[in-house]
N, C-alpha and C positions, 0 to 999 in steps of 0.2 A: 411567481414561483413559491412553492411551499416554504414556510419559514424553517430554518434549521432547528432541529430539536424536536420536531413533531414525530419523527420516525426513528427507529434504530438505523444505524448505518448499514448493518448487514442483518438480513433475516432470511435464513434458509429453512424451508419446510419440507421435510421428508424427501430430500434430494437424492436421486438415484442417477448414476452415470455408468453406462455400459459401453463397451467397445467391441466391435466385430473384428476378430482377427482370424480371417479364413473361416473355418467351420467352428471356431471356438469363440464363445461370448465371455468377455472379461468384465467382471463386476468391480469397477474401481471404487464406487461409492454406493453404499447400501442403506438408503433412507436416513441421510444425515440432516438433522435439524440443529440450527445454531443461530443465536441472536447475539450481536455485538452492539452495545449501546454507544452513543457518542461520548468520546473522551476516554474510552477504554484502551487498554494496552494488552493485547492477547498474543501468546505464543502458541502456535499450532505445531505439535510434535508428532513424530511417528517414524518407524523404520522404513527402509526402502520397500515400496509396494503397499504401504499402508493406506494410500489414497491422498496424502497431503498435497502432492503436486497437482493432482486433478482438482482438489478442492481449491487450491490457489488459483488455478486457471479459471474456474467458475467464478470465484469472488472477484477476480480481475477482469471479468467480462471477456476473457480470451477463449472461453468455451461455454457451452450451454448444457443444462441438465437433460438427461434422457427423460426423466420424470421428476415431478416436484416443482416447487416454486423458489425463486430467488429474487428478493427485493433489495436493491442497493439504494440507500438513502431515500426509501419510500417508493422507488420506481420498480415496477415489475419488468425485469430485464427481458422476459419473453416477448413483450409487446414492442420491442425496439428493432428497427431494421439496422443494417450494417453501418449506415451513415450515422445514426444516432448512437449506436454502440461506440463508434470511433470517438464521437464527441464526449461521451461518458468517460471513456478511458483517458482522454486528454484532460478533462476538467474536474472529474470527481474522484479520480484515483491517481495517487502518486506512486509510481513503481520504483523499486530499488532492487537491483539484481546483484548476484555475487560477482559478476564480471564488469561492473561499473557502467559499461556501455556509453562512455564518453566519446565525443568526436575528437580524434587525435590532434587535428590541425586547427583546433578552435580553443580559445582561452576558456578558463573556468567560468568567467563571467558570461561569455557567449553561450556556453553549454547550458548554463542555468536559464538564460533568456529564451531558449528554444520553445518551450511550451507556451510562453506568452506570445511569441512571434506567431505560432500557429493559431493562437486564439485572437489575433488581430489587435493586440494591445500596442499602444503607441510606443515609439522608441524611447522617449523620456521616461515613461512609466516602467517599461521593461527594465531599463538600466537601474532605476531606483529600487524596484522590487527584487531584482536579482542580487544587487549589492546587500539589501536587507537580509535576504535568505542566506547568503554566504556569511554574513556577520552572525546570524542566529546559530549557525553550526560551527562557528569559531574558525573560519578559514578565509576571512575577508582579505588577509594579507597575501593570498595566492590568487586573487581575482584575475590578474593579468598573466598568469602562468599557464602553460600548456600542460596537458596530462602527463607527457613524458618528463616534465620538470617537477613532478610531485610524487610523493610516496603513495603506496596503495591505500593507506588510511586517509590521506588527503584527497585522493581521487574519489574514494567512497563518500567522503563528506560533501564533495561537489555534487555527487549523485543524489545525496539526501537533499541538498539545497534545491536541486532541479525538481525533485519530487514534491517539495512543499511550496514551491513558488506560486503555484496556482491556487493555494489554499484549498486543497482537495478535501472531500468528505472523509477519505480514507487514505492512509499511507500503508502500502502493501510491500513488505520486504521479503524476498526469497533468499534464504541463506546469505544474508548481507555480510556476514563476517567470514565466509568460507575461504577467502584469499588473504585473510589478515592474521597476524600473530596474536597471541593472547592479550598482550598489553593494549595493542591497537583496537582489538575487538571490544575490550572493556571500555575504552574511550568512546568508541562509536555507540555502544549501547547506552552509555551515560548520556550521550547527545540525544538519543531516542527518548530517554526518560525525561529530559528537560523539555523536549518538544511536546511530549504527552502531558507534562505538567502545565504547559501552555494551552491545552485544550485539544490537541490533535489526537485523532483516533488512529491507532497503530496496530497492525497485525503482522507478526513476524513468523515466517515458516522456518523452522530449524530442527535439527536433530541433536543439538548440543544442550545439555542440562544447564551449564553455566550461562549460556545466552538466554535461555528461557527464564532464568531466575530474575532477570530484569523486568519481566512482564508482571502485570497485576493478576493475570489469569492464564492458566495453562490448560489447553485442550489437547488430548491425546487421541490419535486415531490408530486403529488396528483393523486390518482386513476390510477397509472401507466403512468402518463404523466408529462413532465416538465412544470410547471406553472410559474416558475420564474428562471431567470438566471441573477444574478446581480453581477457586478464586483465592489469590494470595493476599491481595490488598483491596480494601473496599473501594468501590467506584464512587467518586464524588458526583453529586447531582449537579446538573446544569453547568457544565464546563464553559469557560468564557468564549464568546463569539469572536472569531478571529477577523482581523481587518483585511480589506482589499480582496475579497472573494470575487472571482469572475463567474457570473451566473451562466448557467447552461439550460436552455429550454429543451425539455424532453416531453414525450407523450404524456398528456394529462396534466401538464404544468404550464404556467405562463412565465415568460422571462421577466 
């Protein structure tokens, strides 16, 4: 497998996405080019209809461009079949959504272990890595609690721990603070900042200026095009390699 650091985590080249809605063709993305280097922390902003949700779906390998190229961690996503795309989503992308998406009758620890279970990691290593991830986001004391026994902010921290437990190339968060109050939102974004300081690449989709202020870089979309790409904080070169990565073999690579 290619060593981490050889490629940008995200490289979009003139990406176009159109949808057929009866006789009408909707242009969701109009030639978007965007590169996100390893260790960056990017906020993608835009009003409703700007194309940010479509862009998130493409970056998350949940949709494919109509035209253009998308490379995720050096892999041309167009070359992958659905089976490989599923593996990419499980092992290279850590998803965080507004609604948490935790399994209600399963403890926090078991929720965090799920991606490792799907990847075939042993029970002992699953437990150790899940506990480490919960500790990293500051919620180890809730490991044996069920989602119904936790606040919204605590549940979202469990979701973050689940997203990072595979040591993905990218953490992709879609409006992660949408169900949280202002104070809890700030705490969660502070956790993202600490994770990024540890070398994790984070992309947050948001419409809130105060949430975007935590990012190193802000990209704004309007009518399916990038209208602003502003760096707030310099990107440090060569962020540290994280431990315990689970390799995934994809087209053109060796495990």
